Structures are given as C-alpha cells and as structure tokens.
N, C-alpha and C positions, 0 to 999 in steps of 0.2 A: 148251388143256389138255394137258399132258404125261402121257403114260402109259408104264409100264415094268413087264413081266412078271418075277417071279423066277425064277431058274434051275430051281426044283424045279417051276414051273407053278402054284404054289398061291395066291400073292398078288400083288396089284398095287399100285403105288404110282402117285400121279396128282397133279395140282395144282389147285388153285381158289384163285382171288384170290391167287395167289402164295403160298400155304401148300401143305403136303405132307400127303397123307392116304394111308392104307393100308386095303385090304379084300381079302376072299377073291376068287379070281378069279370065283367064282359069283355075286359082287355082295352087296348088303346094307348095312349101316350102316358109314360109313366112319370109321377113327380119325384125328383129326388129330394128325400127328407134329412139327410146327412151328408155334410161335406167337410173336408179337412184333412189333417195328416192322420186321424185316428182310423184304425181298422174295426169294423163294425159287423156284427153277425148275430144269427138266431133272433130275428124279432118276433115278438108274441104280442098279441092284441090283449088288453086287459078285458075281464069279463063284461064292463058296461061298454067297452068299445071307445072309451074317451082318450086311454093312453096306450103306448107301445113300450115294452120292456126289451131289452137287447143287451148283449154283451159287447163291450167296447174298451179299447186300451187307451182312451184319451187321457187318462190318469198316469201313462207309463206302464201300468199293468192292466190285465184283463179283468174288467170288474162290471158289476150289473150297472145298467143306465136305464132312466125312463124318460119319455119324451110325450108330449101331447100328440095327439093323432095327425095334427097337421104339422108336425116337426118342430114345433117351438117348445119352450120350456125344457130344454134337455139338461136333466140332473142325475147326479150319480147317487146310488143307494149303496150303503155300506162302504164308505169310502175309507174307513178307518180298518177295514177287515183286510184279510190277505188276498191277494189277487189270485186269478185262476189262470196261470200261464203253464203249468207243466201239460204237455201234449197228452198224457195218459189221463189226465183229469179233465181236459177238454172235451174228450170222447163222450163223456157223459155229462158235460156241463150245458145243458139246456135249461133255460129259464122256465118255470112252470108257475103259472098264476094260482094264489089260493081262489077258491070259489067266490069268496066275498070281495076279492080285490084288494085287501087289506095287505098283501105282501106277496112274496114269491118264494119258491123253493128253488134251490140250485145245488146240485150235488148233495152235500149232507148239510146244507145250511138253510136257514129260514130267514130272510131279510124282509122287513115291514117297511111301510111307506115312509117311516121316520128314518130309516137307515139302520135301525138296531139289528144285529145279527145274533141269532140263536142256532145252536146245534140242534138239529132235527131228532126227535126223541126215538128211543128203542133201536139205536144203532142203524136207522134208516140212512141210507145213502144211494146216490145215483137215481134220485127220483125222476120218473118219466111221466107220471101223470097224477092228477089230485082229484078226487071227488068229493062230494059233502061228507063222505064217510071215511074215505081210505086215502092212504098214501100208497102209490105203486111204485116200486123200486127194483131195479135190476143188480141181483146179487153177482152174477157173472154172464158169460156168453150164452149159457143155457138154462138159468133159473131167473124166475121172476116170483117177487112176493109182495104182499100186501100188508099194511099196518093200519090197523082199525084206531082211528084218531080219538075215540072216546073210550075205548077199553084198553088199548095198548096191545091187543093180541097180534100176534104175526102169523100169517097163513101163507101157506105156498100157493101160487097163483099158476105158475107152470114150471115143470121141472124137466122137459124133455126137448127144449129149443136146440137148434144146431147152429153155432156161430152167429147168434142173433146180436142185432145192434138197433138201436133207435126205435124201440117198441113204442106204440101208441095204443091206447084203449079209446073206443068210440065214445062219444057222450052218453048213448044209451046202454052201454056196457056190454054190448052183443059181440062187438068185433076187437080183436087184437091184431093190429097191424105191425110187422116187423120187417126189418131188412136181413137176409140171409146171406153172408158174405162167405163163398166158396173160393177155392184156390183160383178158378178161372172167371168168375162172374158173381156179381151182386144181385139178387132178385128180391122183390117186393112181395110178401107173403100176407095173405089173410087167413085168420084163424077164427072160427066160430066157437066163442067161449063156452056155449051150450052143448056143443056136440064134440068138439075138439078136432073137428074137420078143417083141412086147410085147402087153400087153393093159391095158385099163383096169380098175381096181379099183373106182374110185370116181370118177364123171364129173366132179362138182362138190362139193367138200369143203364149201363153205360156200355159203349163199345170197347172201351179200355178199361180194364179192371182196376179198380181201387175201392177200399172200403167207403161206403157212402157216409158223410158225417154232418149232412144238412139238415135242417128242420123242415118238417111238412105237416100238414094238419088236416082234421076233419071239418066237414061243415056241421052246423049245429043240430041238423036233423039225422045226424050219422050216416047219410046216403051216400055222400061223397067224400073222396080224399083228393087233396091238392098238393101236389108235389112238383118239384123241378127236377128234370133230367133230359139229356140229350139237347141242351141249350134252350128248352121251351119249359113253359108251365102247362102241367097236365091237370085235368079234372077228371077223376076216375069214378064211375058209378062201380060202387063195391058190390052190388048184387048182379048187374049185368055185364060188368066189367068193360062197359063203354068207355073209352078214352077220348075225351075233348080236349084240343089244344087251345089254351086261351092266348089269342095274338096280343102281343105288346111291342112298344117301341120305346127305348130308353137311350139317352145319350148322357152317359156318365161324365161328369166333371170332377176330375181327380187332381189333388194338390199334392206336390212332391218338394222335398227339400232340395237345395241345391246340389247338383251331381258332385260327389267327392271323386275328383280325378286330379292326379298330379303326373307330369311327364318328368324324365330324367335323361340326363346325357351320360353316355358310357365313354370312359377314357382308356387309353392305353399307356398313360403316364404311370410312374410308379404308384404302388398301391399304399396307401396309408393304412397300416395294420391296426385293426379294431379289436381284435379278439386276442385276448392272452389268458393264461391260466396259471395257478399255483405259484404266484408272485409271493415272494417273501424276502425280507431284508436280513443282512448279516446281523450278528449280535451287537457289532459296534456301530451299526447303521449307516456304513460307508457303501455298501454295496447291495444290489437287488438282483435277485435271479427270477425268471420267470419262463413259461413255454409259450411259443408262438410259432405258427407255420410248422408244426410238428419238429420244432429244435428247441434247445435250451439256449436261452440269451442272458447275458450278464451285463450290467452296467453301473456305474458309479453314480450314488447319490449325491445331490438330488435331481441333476439334469444331465448326466452323463449319456454318451450315445450308446445304445444298445449293440453287442455284437454277439455272434455265436460263441457258446462256450468253448466248445471243441468241435471240430469237424469229424464226423463219422458217417458211414453210409447208412445209417438206419436212423429211425424216428427216434426223438428224445422227449421225455415227458417228466413231470412231477420233480423238479429240483428242490433241493431243501438243504440249508446250511446245517453243519454239525454245531453242536452246542458252543465249541470255541472258535467258530468262524473260520476255522482253516481248511475245512473240506466242504465238498458239494456231492451229494448224493443225488441220483437221478436213475431213472428206468430208461431202457430202450425197447423198441419193438422191430424186428425184421419180419418181412412177410414170408421169407423162405425157412426160417430157422428158430423164429420165436423172440422170447424177450430175455432180457438181463438188468441186473442191478450193477451200477458203477459207483465209483466215486473218483473224484478229481480234486486236486488242490485248488484252492480259491485263487491262487496266485497264478495258475496255469500249469502246463505241463501235460504229461501222458497220462490219460485215464486209466483206472484200474479196474478190471471186471471182476466182481464179487461172487458171481454166480456162474455156473457151468451147465445147468439142466437146459435140454433143448425142448423145442415144441411147447414152451409155458410162456406165460405172460405174468410179470410182475408189477404190482401197483402199489401206491401209498407207502413210500419209503420213509420211514420215521427214525429220527436218531433217539437212541436211549439217553438219559440226563448226563451220563458219563462220557458219552461218544464211542463206547466200545461195542455197540450192538446197534442194529437196524432191524425194526419191526417191519413186515412188509405183507401183502397178501400174494398168492401164488394161484394162478388158474390156468386151465388149458386153453391154448391159443384158439380153440375152435370156440370156446364160450364166450370169449371176450371180443370175438369177431361178430357176435350178434349184432344185427343192425341197431337195436336200441332196447333199452331196459326199463321197465315200469316196476313201480314199487319196491325198490332197493337195489336194483342191478341183478346182474349174474353173481354166482357164488364162487368163493374161492376158499383158499385155506390161509389162516393166520399163521404166520411164521416168524422166527427170530434167528436173525443172521449175526453170528459172531465174526466181527470183521479180523480178528487176529488169525483165526485158523480157518476162516471160510465155512464152518459147519453151520449147518441150518437144522433147526428143531421146530417141530409142530407145536403151536399153542392151543389153537382152536379150529373147528371146521365149520364150514357153511356160513362165511363171511361175506357179506356184501362188497363187491368190487367199488361201489360208490360208497366211500366211507372217508372218515377223518380219524386217522390213528394217532393217540398220544400215550405218553407214559405218565405213571404216578411220579410223585416229586422225587421219591426214593428208588425209583427204577424196578421196582419188584412187580409191577401190575401195568398192562395194557389195556387202554380205555377205547371202546370203540362203539358204533351204533349197530345193535343186533337186528335182526329180522323182526319185523313188527310185532308178531304174535308168539314167536317160537320161544322165547327165552323162558317166559313164565310157564310154559308147557301147557297151557290151557286156553284155548280160544274163547272160552265164557268168561274170562275175567273181564274186569271193568276198566282196566288200564293196559297199555303199551309200555313196554320198556324201551326208553329212549337212549340210554346209555348204561353200558355195563362194563365192569372191569373184570379182568381175568388175570389170576396169579401165575406168574411165569413159571414157577416150581411145581406146584401141585395141581395147577390148571383149574382150581375152583373159581366160579363165578359169582359175582354179586351186583345186583342192580344199584346203580347210581342215581339214574333218574327215571322217573315215569311220567306218563300223561293220560289223560282220560281217553278212552277208547270210543270216539265218535267220528262220525263221518260228516263233516261240514266245512264251512269256509272259515279259515283262520283268521280272515279279515273281519269277519262278524264278531267272532269271539273266539279268542285264544282256547278258551276251554274245549272248542270244538275240532281243533286240529288232530287228525288222524296219522300223521307221521312227518317225517322230516326228510330232506334230501342230504343236508350236511348238519352236523351238531359236534360240538366240541366243548370241553370244561378246561377253565384255565389252570395253570399249574398250582395256582395257590387255592384252587377250589373255591373262588369267591363268585365266579360268575360262569354261566353256560351261554353260549351264542349258537344261534341255530339259523338255517335259511329256508325260507318257504317262498315259493314263487319269485325267486332271485331278489328276495330283500332279507335283510337280516335283523335279527331280534336279539336283545340281551336280556338275560334273566338272572337277577341277582340271587345267590344261592342262600345266604344268611348262615347261622351258626349252627343250623341244625345237623346232628349227626346221623339222622334217619335217611332212607331213601328221599330223594328230593321230588316233590311233586310239581311240575311245571306245567304252563299253560292251562290252569285252571282259576276259575273265578273264586275259589276259596282260599286263594293265596293272598296274603296281606299285601304282597309286593306285586305289581303288575309285570308283565313282559313289556318291554320297550322296544318298538321298531325305530332303530337309529340309521339305517340306510336304506334307500330306496335304490335298488340296483347295488347287489353286493354278493360275492361268492368266494369261496376258499378261505373262511376266517383262519388266522395264524396268529398264536401267541408267542410273544417273547417268553424266553424262559424263566423269567421272574413273574410273568403274569401281569405286567404292568403296562405294556403295550399291546393292543390288539389292532391287528392289520387284516385287510382284505382288497380284493380287486373287483373291478367290473370293467369290461371293455378293454380300453388302454389307459386306465387309470388305476393308481395304487394309493391306498389309504392308510392312515396310522391315527390312533388315538388313545389316550388311557381311558380305560373304560370307567374310571371314577367321573371323567368328564361327561360321559353319558348320564350317569346318574345325576350330577349336578343339574344337568339341562332338564332332566325329568321332574327333579324337586323344584326348579324354577318355575317349569310350566306349571306345575300342580298349585304352586302358591298364587300364580297369576290367574288361574282357572276360577270361574264363578259357579262351576259345577261341583257341588260337594259329593257327588255320587262316586263311590269307589269303582273303578274301571278295571277290567282284567288286561286291557291292552292300552298303552300310551305310545303315541307317535311324536317322536321329538326331531327336532332340526338341528344338526351339529356342524361343527366347522373341523373336519379332521385335517391333519396334514396330507396334502395331495401332491402325488408325483404324476406328471404325464409322461407316458412311456412313448416316446417318439421313435416308432419304428417304420421304415419303408422297405418295399421289395419291389423288385421290377416284375411287371406283369409278362406272361408269356404270350407271344405273337411271333409271327414269321417275319423276320428282317429280310427284305428282299423284294424282287419282283418275279411274278410268275403269270404265264399267259394260258388260258384254257381255250383252245380253239376248235372251230368246226363243231361246235356242240349245240344242241337244242336248249335254249334257255327258257325256263319258266321262271320269269323274273318277279311275279307277285307285284310288279308296278301295274296295278289295275289288272287287266285281263291279257297283258302283252306277252306273248310267246314268240320268241325269235329262233326260227327254225335251224339257221346256219349262222351261230353266233360266237363272239369271243368274249371273255371275261378276263380283264386284267386286274390283279391284285398286287398291291404294294404295301409292305410293312403292316400287314395286318388288316387292311381295309380295301374295298373294291375302289379301283380307280376308273375303270371304263368297262361299260357293257354294250353290245351292238353288234350289228351285222359284221360277220368277218371281213367282207369284201371293203369295208369303210374304215377299218381299225389300222392304225400303225403301231406295230408292236415295238416297245423299246428294246434297244440291243442287248441290254443287259439282263433281259428277262429270260427266265426258264420256259420253255414252250413244251406243252403237252397237248397232242393232238387227240381230241376226243370226238372224232368222227363216229357217229351212230349212237353216241351217248346223250343222256339228258341231265341238265344240271337244274337243281332247284334249292331254295332256301334251306338252311337247317331247320329241322322242326323244333317248336317250342312247345314244350308240354307244361302246361299251367297248372297241372294237379298231380306232381310227381313226388310220391313219398319215398325219397332217395337217401334218407338220414343213414348216417354211418353209426359205429358204435360210440358210445360216450367216453370222453377222456383219454382213452388210448386207442389211436386209430393206426390203420396200416399204412404201408408206404404206398399201396395202391388199394382201390376198393372194386372188387368186381361189380358192385352195383353201379358205381361210375362208369366203370369201363364198358359194361354191356350197353348201358343207355348211350354212351357216345358211338359206340359200334353201330347202333341202329339209327344214327343220323340225327339223334337228339342232341342238338348242340347248346340248347338252353332249357334249364329245368326251373319251374319254381315249386318249392316245397311248401304247401300251405299248413303243414302242422308237423314240427319237428322238435328241436332241443336247441338249447343255448350253444351246444359245441357245434351246430350245423353251421354257424358264422365262420368257425375256424375252418370246417371243410370247404367252405365257399372260398375262403382266401387261400387254401392250398390248390384249388383248382384254377384260381385266377392266377396264380404265380407259378403255376407248372409244376409245383411240389407233387402234385397228383394229376393223373390224366383222367379226363371226363368233361362232362358239359359244363358251361357256364351255369353257376348255381345261384339263384335267389331264394333266400329263406324268410320265414316269418319268425324263426325260432319257434318258441312253444306257442300253440295257439290259445286264445284267450279263453280257456274253459273254466277257470275258477270264477265265481260269482262276484261280480263287482258290485260295490256298495255305494259308490259316490261317482261323480264326474271327476273328483280329485284323484281317485283311485285310477280311473281311466286314463287321465292325463299322465300319471306317473307311469302306468304300464306302457302306454304308447312312447313316452320319452325314452325309456329303457331300450326299447327296440331302435329307436332312431338312433341312439348312441352306438349301437352296433352295426348301423349302416343298412337296416332294412329299409325297403321301400313299401312294404306291405304289412297289413296287421290281419290276423285271421280271427273273426268272432265266431265262438264255438258253443253253441247252445246256452247262451245267456238266457235265462228264463224270462225276462220282461222286455218288454219293447222299450222302456226307458233305458235299461242296461245297454241294449244294443246302439241307441241313440247317443248316450255317453261316449261309448267307444267311437261311433261316427265321427262326432264333434272333436274329441281329442286327435283322432287321424287326420282331420282337417286342419287342426290347430298347428300340428307338427308337420304337415306336408306329406302324409303317407297315404297310400290307397288302402282301402279296406274290402276285404271279400268276407263271404259268411258260410258257415255251415247250412245248408238250404233246409227248409222245413220238409223232411221226408213225409211226415204222416198228413200234415196240414200244408198243402200248397199256398194256402192264404197267408202263412208266414213269409213266403217269398214276396208277396205283394207288399206286406210292411216294410220288408228290406228294400225294395224297390222304391217305395215312397220315402224311405230315408235317405235316398240319395247314394246308395251303396256302390261301390265300382264294380263289385262282382258277387255271384252267388255260385256255390259249388254244389254238384250232385243234381240229377233229376229226381224231383219228387214222385210220389205216387199220383200223377197227373190227374188220372181219370179223363174224361172228354175235355179237350181244351178248346176254346172259341175264340173268335177273332179280338173280343175285349181284351183278353188276356195277352193274347199275342201282340196287340198294338201297344198296350201299355208297357210291356217288357221292350219291345223294338224302340218306343219313342224315348224311354227313360235312359238309354244309353248303357244299362248295368249289363256287364258280360255274364253270359250263361256257359258255365263249363259243366256239361252234363254228366261227365265221368260213366259213360254207358258201360265200361267194363265191368262196374260195380253197381250198376243200377239195381234199385231195390225191389223190382217187381218181376224179375225174369232171370232165368240162366244165361246170362250175357257173356261173362268171361269164359265160362266153361265152353260156349258155343266155339268161340275161335281156338280155344286151347285144343278142341277136340278136332278141328280142321287142321291145326298145326301138326298134330301127332298123327292123324290118319293119312294126310296128304302133304307131308313135308317136302319143301325144297331142301335137298340134303345140305346145301352150303349154308343156308339160313338156320337150319336146325342145329347143325354143329355150331355155328357161331353163338348161338343163344347159350348153349351149354358150355362153350368154351370159356366163358367168363363166370360160371356159377360153381359153387361147390357140389361135389359129387352126390351129396345127401338131396341137394335140391332137384338134381337130374332123377334120381330114384323116387323121389316123391312124386314128381310129375308123371312118370311112368306108369305108378300104380294108382292114378287118380281115378276115380269114377268119371266117366265120360257120358255126355248126353247123345242123344240120336243126332244124325247128320241132317239137322232141319234149322230153319231159321224161326226161333220162337217169336210170335207177334208181340209179346209182352216186352221184348228187347227192342224191337223195331219202333214201337210206338214213341217212346221218348225220343227217339232219334228224328222222328218226324215232327215233332214239337219243336226241336232245336232247328230244323229245317226252315219251318214256318217262320220262327223268330228272325232267323238270317235273311229270309226272302222279303220280310216286312221290313227291312233295314236295321234290324238289331245285330248285336254283336254275340258271337258264339265262337268260343275257342276250345282247344283240344286239351283234354286232361286224362291220362290213363291211370292214375292212382298209384302207379308204380309197383303193382301186384307182380306183372311179369316184365322185368326190366327191359326197356328198350322195345322189345317186340310189341308189347302191349300198345305203344303209342301208335303203331301201324294198325293194330286192331281197332284202335278207338278212331282212327282216321276212316278206316274202311266202314265202321259203323255208321259214322257221320254221313257219309256217302249213301249209305244203305237206306237212310230216313228221307232222302230226296234232295240232297245237295248234289250239284254236278261235281264231276271230278276236280274241276278248277276250284269251286267253292270249297270242297273239303280240304284242298290244299291250302286254300286261304284261311281256313280255321286253324290250321296246323302250323301256320307261319305268321303272315302278317297281322292276323287277328290277335294272335298270342303276343305279338310285339307291342300291339296297340294297347291290349290289356295291361301290360307291364308298364305302359307309359314310356316305351323305348323305341318307338317306331322310327326315331331319326337315326337309331343306329343298328337295329335289328329288324328281321322279318322278310326283307326283299333284298334281290341284287341289283343294287343301285349304287352310283358313285358315293364315297364317303361313309358307307355304312361298313359295319364290322363284317370280315370276310367269312361268313359261316355258309356253307352249302354242301349238298349231298350230290354225287356223281352216279348216276344210275345206268345200268345196261339197257333198261327199257323204259318206255315213257309212261307215266301214270296218268296221261291225259288219255291213253288208249286203254288202259286197263288200271284202276286204282290200285289193285295189289301189287302193281309193279313198284311201289314205293319200297318193297322191300329187295329190290333187286340192286343192292348197294356195291359200288365199286370201291369208292373213295368217300371219305367224310374230310370236310375241312372246317376247322374252327379257329378264329383269328388269323387266317392265312396259313395254319399249319395243316399240311394235308397228310392224312393217315390212310392206310390201307385198311378197306372196309371190315375184312373178316379177322385181321390180326391186331389191328391198331399200331402196326409198325410205322414209323414216321418215314414218309415219302420225300417231302420237302418242307422246310428249306435244308434239312439234313436228311441223311439216310441211316436210321437206326432201328434197332429193334425195340419194341416194348420190352422194358426190363422184366426179368422174371418176378412173379409175385405170388405164386402159390407156394404155400409151405412145403417143404421136402417131405414126401411120404405122406400120401393123403390120409393115413390113419393117424392122426394126432392123438396123443393119449387123453383121455377123460379122467380128471384127477377124482379119487374117491373123496368126496367130501363127508 
C-alpha cells in the first residue's frame, strides 16, 4: 500500500489493488481516483497540492502519469521515452517532484511538465529525494549520496547502511528514514542525520517477510511519517514513536478483461502425429524420410502413406539420403547398450550396422559428396541422456566414418550435439556450428563465430561466418542476435540459413571471399525471415532447393524465389530506410505428412471391488464401492451392493484399499533430452510410479511434443503429457509476432501458452489476445518480486499464474480479486522463493523414509542422482513459517471460491507431487480439499474436466490404488499399491503391467552403470 500526504496535510492518497484512492487525513470513506485495466502505483502530491503523479502501465508500459487532485485530467509525461518495466528498475522507480513543481525525477531521468526527458546530471540515478539544493540518490543497499544542483559536487551522505531500501529524508533535513531488509523481517529505521544515532520505529513491518517496495511520506513539518503496513494506514510520531491508525473504508471497483479459458475433449481414437524431425527428400524428389514416434519413416512424394523404414527394437533418428539416393543413413539408441549408425537401401532390405562401440551415442549423420564417408558426432550415453541442454547442447566429438572399411577417425573435439553438419563441395572440409565463444579463443572479442570449417586432413579450422556478440532480441534487430540453434550454408556457398525461435532466416552470402558477417546492420543485404515455423533446414546437393519441416509439414523452395520475394516487397515499400531484417511471405511446395498411430489404452473390462472410492465428484466418498472400467474409460462407480459386474470383467478385490483419481501435476518440468531420446525415460517412469497420471510442462522445448506423442501411443511409459513447448521468453515486438508464436504452438497440438517475463504489460496482453484468438489457454510466470504484476495478469484475463510470489501480508481484497477472477493459482511451494521448502521435505524423506517409497524413488533414477541426494546439505527437522505462509494464501484463495492447482516443478520426480500436496494441506486445506487441488482442479485448469480429474462414468480411467486412506492422513498418498492410466494397471513400485496383460517393464538401464565419459 502506497501512502502520500498532501502538502497542506489535509488529504491522503493511497493504493489498493493498484488503483489510487483519496481521503481526508482523519480517515473515512475513500474516493477512487483511477479505474480501468491499468495498474497504477506510487502516487505523490505535487508541491502545490494541485496534481498527483504516479506510475501507470495504461500505455502498455509503465510510465509516469499525472492527474489533477480530483482524478480528472489524467495524462502521460514522457510518452516517447522508454518504459520502466524491469523489476530491478522498479525497486528504485519512485517518482519525486522537483521543489518548484516543474517536473519529476524518476530513477535516472528528469521529466518536465511538457514531457521532455533528460538524463540526470553527474551520473545520478535512483533518486529518492530532492531539496532546493540537492539530489539525494541511492548508490546501492549500503550507500547514499547527494548531488549539489548548483555546483555539481557529489558528497557521501551515508555509507554504512545495511540492506537499506526506500530511503526518505525529512523536509527539515533532520531525519533519514529507511527500511532495513533482513533475512527474516523488514524494519522501519529512523536515523538522526546530525548525530548518526538510529532507532527502530517499526520492528517488523509485515508478519510474512518480503522486501517492502511501497511509497511512504513525511508530513510537511517533519514530525510525522505516514506509511501503509499490516493492511492499515499508520501515522507515526517520529520523536515519540506514537503510532496512530487512520481508519478508512474503500470499495475498489476493478475492471478485468474477458477470462481466457477454453475446454478440450480427449479421445482414445488414433493419434494424428504432429511432431516430425529430420525430414529430407531423395535427390530425385520421389521419396521422403523423417523421424516420428522415435522411429524412421519413409513415404512416396507427394502424398504417399508413411510407413516404418525398418523394424528394429531400438529408437531411430535423423535419417538422411546418400547423394545418389540409393542409401539412407540413420542413428539408433538403445537404453541398455547405447547407439549406433546404420545404413539401409532406399528400396528396403536388411540394415547394415556401421559402428560397433558400446555405451555411446551418435548424432547428425551426414554423407560426404562422393557418398563414401559419413560425418557424425559421438558422445557418451550419459551426456546425451541429460534432460535438456541450453546454449548449444551437450558436447561430443566430430568423427568421420569410412563406409568401406568401417574405420572411424577423429576430426575435432567439443562439438555441440545440437548441430547441422555439412561438407564442402569438394569433400575436403566439414562445416559445423562451433561453441559460441570458444573458436576465436578470446571471450573479449566483439564477434561470435557462427560457422566454422575444419580440414579433414590437417584438422586446421577456418571461420566461415561471424556475427556481432550481443545479447538481445533477434526480432528487434538481427544485429543483436547472440546465437543460433541451427545454421547451415548451401553447397554452392550462396546462402546461409539459420533458425531462431523456431523461425527460419535466409542470408545471401555474396561474392566476398572474406569471413561472412551475418546479422549485422552494416550489411548491404538484410537477413530475410521466410518461414514462421521452421526447423531442420536441408540443402539439395546442388544448393538449388532448400527444404525444411515444422510439425507434420515438409516444405521446399528454390532460395532464389525467397530473394525475388524480398526484392518485390522492397520495390512496393514506401519506406526507403535500409532494414537489417526483412520478413517475406512465400508459397513453398508443401507436403502434408499424414501419419496416424494407435493410442495406448486397456482393451477389455475390469472391476475393482469393495474399495473406498474418493471420487472427486464434489465431496463424494463411497466407503465400500466398485469401479468398473472398460476400454480405457470409467463405466460405473457406486456402492458394491448395487452394481452388476459384467461376466467378461476381470475382478480385483480391493478390500481395505482406497482409490482416488490420478494426480494431475500442472507445473512439472519433465522434459527429456533433445533430438535423441531413450526407449524409456526415468523422468517419465518415476513420475507415473508416484501416481502422477497427467503432467503439464509449462516450459520445455520443441521436442517435448514428440515425447508427449510417444507417451500417448505407448512408445514410452509415463504420464499423459501436455507441453507448451518453449515458454515465450524472447521479447515480443508486435501483436503479429504474438499471433505467429501462438499459431506455431497450436499447429503442434498445444492447449497452453506460457508467458515468461515479457517486460511490458502490452507484450503480455498481445500474447493473451493471440491465445484467445487461437483457442489456447495462457499461464504466466508470476511476478516474484512484485506481487502487483500478478494483479495485472489477473486483470488481463489470464487462465493461470505460476509460482507463489514474495507475498508479504495478504488481505481480503487480493484474495477476493483472485478468487472472483477465475485465474488458477499454482503456487509451486516446493520451490517457493521465500524459504527452504523443498529441502524440508527432502529432509523428512531422508531421515524418516518409508523403505518402499525410498527405494522406488531411486529405482527409476541414475546412480549419480541418488549420490547427490545423499550428500545434500539438509535443514533442521522443523517447518519454516516462510514455507507455510504461501500455502496459507493458496488455501484462502481456495476457500474464497478460487482455483488452486498442484504443481511440483519437477525437481524431485514423482515424490515431489506428494510433497506439494502435503504442503497445500499444511496451509489450511482439508485433506479432501488438498486432494481436489491435486486432481479435479488440475483437470479444470487444463480445460479437460470432461475427461480427467474424477472417477466418474465416461472419463478416462486414471486412478491410484492406495493401501491407506489419505483422508485419515494426507501422507498416505504415498502408500501406492497400483497406478492406472487409460485403464492400464501397473504395479506401483515396478511399473510392471498387471492388466490387461501381465508383462514386466522392459529393461531400460544401460548395462554397466559406469558408462564411459568421452574425453572431449
């Protein structure tokens, strides 16, 4: 709550729910001055009391706004300047009036009443007070300085504060008031500037710790301080420390956008595959190969039916035609023995294994121009099994395989496995994307090397293409790009194509023999974005055809056609300004890859009898009931005494057991490795073994869509997975960009978009509007530091918000707004940012383990994970209140009629979902309510409550069979005997299938736990 006292001491302005109110200093009913979609904060009176300045995001970014004292005449100052949206800047972004009222200082800017923006002199920034003589500003948390406005002299004011924030100097210059933020509390401190003595005015501003970021103010006579905390407005006598509470009543009127919420039906009909990789056509354009569902497929062009190239018991990836089109090379991965490189005749037949090493992985097979050699990258099976890779992927060794005698030679070390290899036209060099900084050997260089060639014989390297070393958004200015995921040069060296954010760009090389500078505004020829949604660019041997794929579509075009489109667009443009990036619309030759696969579900009928049923149909609990499941769905649930069991049904008597719906984890970072995945994933297995039958991954990668399809079809065992792909973390620059981004996710079958730290309100609104347009729900990375950011997300109609922020004390206004909005709150208490949450349950688990549960957790994880867990530093055996408080807020939202879902973040696979469930109960939910958050609330959050979340007829048959009832003790959720997904019944500790078939989980651990680590 911001509070500011008028110069005449008669009125107060303050904020509630990010709207501004005014009332007499004596208290009473407050008048709301602002209303609308905007978030408004930090109001301050002008020196003459006629105006109020404040920060508002009404323009889409947070900027300085001024209005008359009665709320009329609202106008923006400095509309042409940058907004103040970085949370790190907002900490110091308190507007301060000049003493003559001619303008305001904010951060390092001076904005006058006409809107002109100047930079404050003398390097002054973070201004917190202004006198007729000095600017007062905060250098850091410990040091304050003053700047003499007439002489320009800088003087130290104080240099021995401790974790100080929001300092203020009294009008008479006697007092410095500041907030001291310590690990457990924030205190209000008064320092006598003449003596240096300090005293505590308020020992603890809030019962729940968070750094205070609101505005407070002095009375004009410097005797009193007005501040909001504890849900009230306080008037504190600085000398006597008397604390007078000013009573008030306010009824905020809040405007919100339409709630963005969509529902979806789930089917057990055959799956239409949307995810493919490595698509490329034969040289004669008659055949297409690609990988999907972890197998290699081949089809006739243009509209043949895809079929598996060759049946093998391993996963298959990255097929590629030989230059003469007679052979197809590809790689495989076995969980137990590692990978291999193969070739098979395009016409069919028995595949030939070209490599024999064990416990290694091969990626990126690439034919030499003469077809006699294959370049590839080799790595340890352990490294490629990493869950995901950022900034270039895990590293391997570039090797060259001679096909005739199967010999392999090393060409280069430390090559990213996320790469595209190619040969020079004469076959003497291999071209690849190096690590971003390492090739030039100097991290202080101004450029990164984007492409490098290595001579096969003498191993010498040469940079082919470089780019400016910047860290910014490629969609604003390609000169600012810091790196690519994929980049390759055409065989005739006329073009470079690269991928950023799943879009493809073409760069014409020209005739220069020097190193090519790409993505620079200095280039005469701009880069051309030609594909919104594009991966795996692939050149024909003569460089005349460029192909790529995205989702289940394959594209081809002559790159000269892209150049022609660029020239035509330039001729039509009325903008004569040279641009570093041009976006063109092209019509490539398009092939639809029409592949379907059977979904995995139990065929047949099974009856679970004499069992306690926690159905999640309201508060229904059937003490002795029967559940009948047929063909993957619930057919009947009710009292055992009233049910007639079909003759063909398999009957399992569960007397003394309890069944509940499968857990739905709405924030489960369960991502697998990119490009080359395993036959099984310990991440998926561990999650399902703990009864999580549905996961939503709110930030992953493109390949997670493939993982979801493998789970859906039974190619892999694990939970049902809904992924957003990559969270939208690159900064959007237009509504059109937001539409394109959401469209790509929709093409892949996504039902959710994740907004991740878009800097401005307008960017988040673009994404929300685009999500609404394409019928996708949208969740947000919550505002950790500023809970008020969550209010903006709620007002924008967001479907959900992830993570509990640094709440501070929360009152009924926030609780009611959140509850009435419909927005789902997924607090992810296991990674709460204000306390040792996850470690608490890890400690409980390690010190007081249920042996069966303990063994199950590490039965599905690599040995190194187990060892790391054992040696982890552990907290005391107590419940930290900083952990409990966010859970109490979640409970209050739930009890007010709002929505709370379970999300365990994926840090401790499977078991963490139970820890999260227990933590929700710890905050004040009843056992049944906590179970609802873990099941039916998650289904509603997904928009899939018609098929998930409760044990009711016609819903998908997902459930957990427990030895003990969690209604008696919430911790009994881990007493898992069996898990069922889509009607398939698994033994809870081993995931051996019990019904409809009896079969053991296939062996998935690689043989010999000590896989070799390749010396790179």
